[in-house]
BALOBA-1460 file (C-alpha; in Angstrom, 3 decimals):
// residues 106
<rec num="1" residu="x" x="-8.290" y="-7.653" z="-6.939"/>
<rec num="2" residu="x" x="-9.769" y="-6.019" z="-3.412"/>
<rec num="3" residu="x" x="-8.565" y="-2.742" z="-1.950"/>
<rec num="4" residu="x" x="-9.022" y="-2.339" z="2.471"/>
<rec num="5" residu="x" x="-7.920" y="0.669" z="3.972"/>
<rec num="6" residu="x" x="-7.321" y="1.145" z="7.316"/>
<rec num="7" residu="x" x="-6.281" y="4.655" z="9.281"/>
<rec num="8" residu="x" x="-6.071" y="5.347" z="13.373"/>
<rec num="9" residu="x" x="-8.362" y="7.641" z="14.417"/>
<rec num="10" residu="x" x="-5.491" y="10.334" z="13.873"/>
<rec num="11" residu="x" x="-5.601" y="10.120" z="10.074"/>
<rec num="12" residu="x" x="-8.399" y="13.130" z="9.552"/>
<rec num="13" residu="x" x="-10.734" y="13.192" z="6.255"/>
<rec num="14" residu="x" x="-10.929" y="9.464" z="6.523"/>
<rec num="15" residu="x" x="-13.109" y="9.249" z="3.643"/>
<rec num="16" residu="x" x="-11.171" y="11.108" z="1.326"/>
<rec num="17" residu="x" x="-8.049" y="9.443" z="1.946"/>
<rec num="18" residu="x" x="-9.756" y="5.990" z="1.212"/>
<rec num="19" residu="x" x="-10.935" y="7.092" z="-2.307"/>
<rec num="20" residu="x" x="-7.112" y="8.476" z="-2.635"/>
<rec num="21" residu="x" x="-4.848" y="6.067" z="-1.744"/>
<rec num="22" residu="x" x="-7.244" y="3.759" z="-3.366"/>
<rec num="23" residu="x" x="-6.872" y="5.071" z="-6.892"/>
<rec num="24" residu="x" x="-3.833" y="5.106" z="-5.891"/>
<rec num="25" residu="x" x="-2.877" y="1.477" z="-5.512"/>
<rec num="26" residu="x" x="-5.238" y="0.574" z="-8.186"/>
<rec num="27" residu="x" x="-2.888" y="2.430" z="-10.724"/>
<rec num="28" residu="x" x="0.050" y="1.560" z="-9.675"/>
<rec num="29" residu="x" x="-0.949" y="-2.672" z="-8.983"/>
<rec num="30" residu="x" x="-3.534" y="-2.612" z="-11.771"/>
<rec num="31" residu="x" x="-1.560" y="-4.582" z="-14.056"/>
<rec num="32" residu="x" x="-0.987" y="-7.352" z="-11.521"/>
<rec num="33" residu="x" x="-4.397" y="-7.366" z="-10.696"/>
<rec num="34" residu="x" x="-5.335" y="-10.781" z="-12.037"/>
<rec num="35" residu="x" x="-2.110" y="-12.386" z="-9.666"/>
<rec num="36" residu="x" x="-3.638" y="-10.341" z="-6.321"/>
<rec num="37" residu="x" x="-6.847" y="-11.209" z="-4.817"/>
<rec num="38" residu="x" x="-6.599" y="-8.522" z="-1.644"/>
<rec num="39" residu="x" x="-4.134" y="-5.475" z="-1.028"/>
<rec num="40" residu="x" x="-4.071" y="-4.608" z="2.867"/>
<rec num="41" residu="x" x="-3.620" y="-0.885" z="3.359"/>
<rec num="42" residu="x" x="-2.719" y="0.280" z="6.932"/>
<rec num="43" residu="x" x="-1.860" y="4.500" z="7.573"/>
<rec num="44" residu="x" x="-1.438" y="5.267" z="10.810"/>
<rec num="45" residu="x" x="0.395" y="8.727" z="11.872"/>
<rec num="46" residu="x" x="2.888" y="8.161" z="14.658"/>
<rec num="47" residu="x" x="2.793" y="11.296" z="16.861"/>
<rec num="48" residu="x" x="-0.649" y="12.618" z="15.979"/>
<rec num="49" residu="x" x="-0.180" y="16.446" z="16.704"/>
<rec num="50" residu="x" x="3.029" y="16.606" z="17.979"/>
<rec num="51" residu="x" x="4.099" y="15.923" z="14.068"/>
<rec num="52" residu="x" x="7.934" y="15.154" z="13.783"/>
<rec num="53" residu="x" x="10.232" y="13.921" z="10.964"/>
<rec num="54" residu="x" x="8.697" y="10.585" z="8.678"/>
<rec num="55" residu="x" x="5.731" y="10.016" z="11.699"/>
<rec num="56" residu="x" x="3.274" y="8.939" z="9.009"/>
<rec num="57" residu="x" x="3.861" y="5.119" z="8.050"/>
<rec num="58" residu="x" x="1.983" y="2.974" z="5.896"/>
<rec num="59" residu="x" x="2.341" y="-0.381" z="5.587"/>
<rec num="60" residu="x" x="0.770" y="-2.463" z="2.389"/>
<rec num="61" residu="x" x="0.171" y="-6.108" z="2.024"/>
<rec num="62" residu="x" x="-0.623" y="-8.072" z="-0.777"/>
<rec num="63" residu="x" x="-2.272" y="-11.154" z="-0.867"/>
<rec num="64" residu="x" x="-1.651" y="-13.721" z="-4.081"/>
<rec num="65" residu="x" x="-3.610" y="-17.173" z="-4.018"/>
<rec num="66" residu="x" x="-1.766" y="-20.039" z="-3.318"/>
<rec num="67" residu="x" x="1.716" y="-17.580" z="-1.670"/>
<rec num="68" residu="x" x="2.145" y="-16.090" z="1.300"/>
<rec num="69" residu="x" x="1.353" y="-12.073" z="1.671"/>
<rec num="70" residu="x" x="4.370" y="-9.752" z="0.310"/>
<rec num="71" residu="x" x="4.182" y="-6.552" z="2.570"/>
<rec num="72" residu="x" x="6.332" y="-3.361" z="2.331"/>
<rec num="73" residu="x" x="6.682" y="-0.318" z="3.878"/>
<rec num="74" residu="x" x="7.522" y="3.100" z="3.995"/>
<rec num="75" residu="x" x="8.008" y="6.198" z="6.686"/>
<rec num="76" residu="x" x="7.825" y="9.828" z="5.423"/>
<rec num="77" residu="x" x="7.088" y="13.094" z="6.896"/>
<rec num="78" residu="x" x="3.279" y="13.165" z="4.598"/>
<rec num="79" residu="x" x="0.952" y="10.766" z="4.587"/>
<rec num="80" residu="x" x="1.137" y="10.773" z="0.487"/>
<rec num="81" residu="x" x="4.328" y="10.055" z="0.648"/>
<rec num="82" residu="x" x="4.270" y="7.294" z="2.648"/>
<rec num="83" residu="x" x="1.442" y="5.899" z="0.317"/>
<rec num="84" residu="x" x="3.314" y="6.369" z="-2.461"/>
<rec num="85" residu="x" x="6.055" y="5.348" z="-1.358"/>
<rec num="86" residu="x" x="4.454" y="1.907" z="0.008"/>
<rec num="87" residu="x" x="3.136" y="1.337" z="-2.791"/>
<rec num="88" residu="x" x="6.063" y="1.732" z="-5.506"/>
<rec num="89" residu="x" x="7.724" y="-0.797" z="-3.043"/>
<rec num="90" residu="x" x="5.306" y="-2.853" z="-3.351"/>
<rec num="91" residu="x" x="5.067" y="-3.511" z="-6.830"/>
<rec num="92" residu="x" x="8.568" y="-3.778" z="-7.044"/>
<rec num="93" residu="x" x="8.880" y="-6.591" z="-5.077"/>
<rec num="94" residu="x" x="4.981" y="-8.101" z="-6.701"/>
<rec num="95" residu="x" x="7.070" y="-7.730" z="-9.988"/>
<rec num="96" residu="x" x="10.098" y="-9.070" z="-9.027"/>
<rec num="97" residu="x" x="8.059" y="-12.270" z="-7.795"/>
<rec num="98" residu="x" x="5.494" y="-13.159" z="-10.290"/>
<rec num="99" residu="x" x="8.489" y="-12.836" z="-12.443"/>
<rec num="100" residu="x" x="10.761" y="-15.524" z="-10.359"/>
<rec num="101" residu="x" x="7.090" y="-17.519" z="-10.689"/>
<rec num="102" residu="x" x="7.200" y="-17.217" z="-14.174"/>
<rec num="103" residu="x" x="3.858" y="-15.355" z="-14.119"/>
<rec num="104" residu="x" x="2.676" y="-12.744" z="-16.865"/>
<rec num="105" residu="x" x="3.427" y="-8.954" z="-16.531"/>
<rec num="106" residu="x" x="2.590" y="-6.109" z="-18.383"/>
């Protein structure tokens, strides 16, 4: 399972953020790795330096061989909350989809 993380120019600590996000995706979705070819993560800070409520956005898209991509989005006040929310939503969607397809889940 390949994990690709994309951030906008308003996200600081780019390298550390990327490694942290990759580790979270791997630990949360690792049990589904045999079904997933790639996970793309897009992180944005909608208001940049202005701040505001729920201005961090994370969109995650999982690609499964022979199937349409599955995506989940979360908006939150912190980057960590946005990423955590999106990966949990994506996990539920993937568990449901793979279960429907008759795939093995661990």
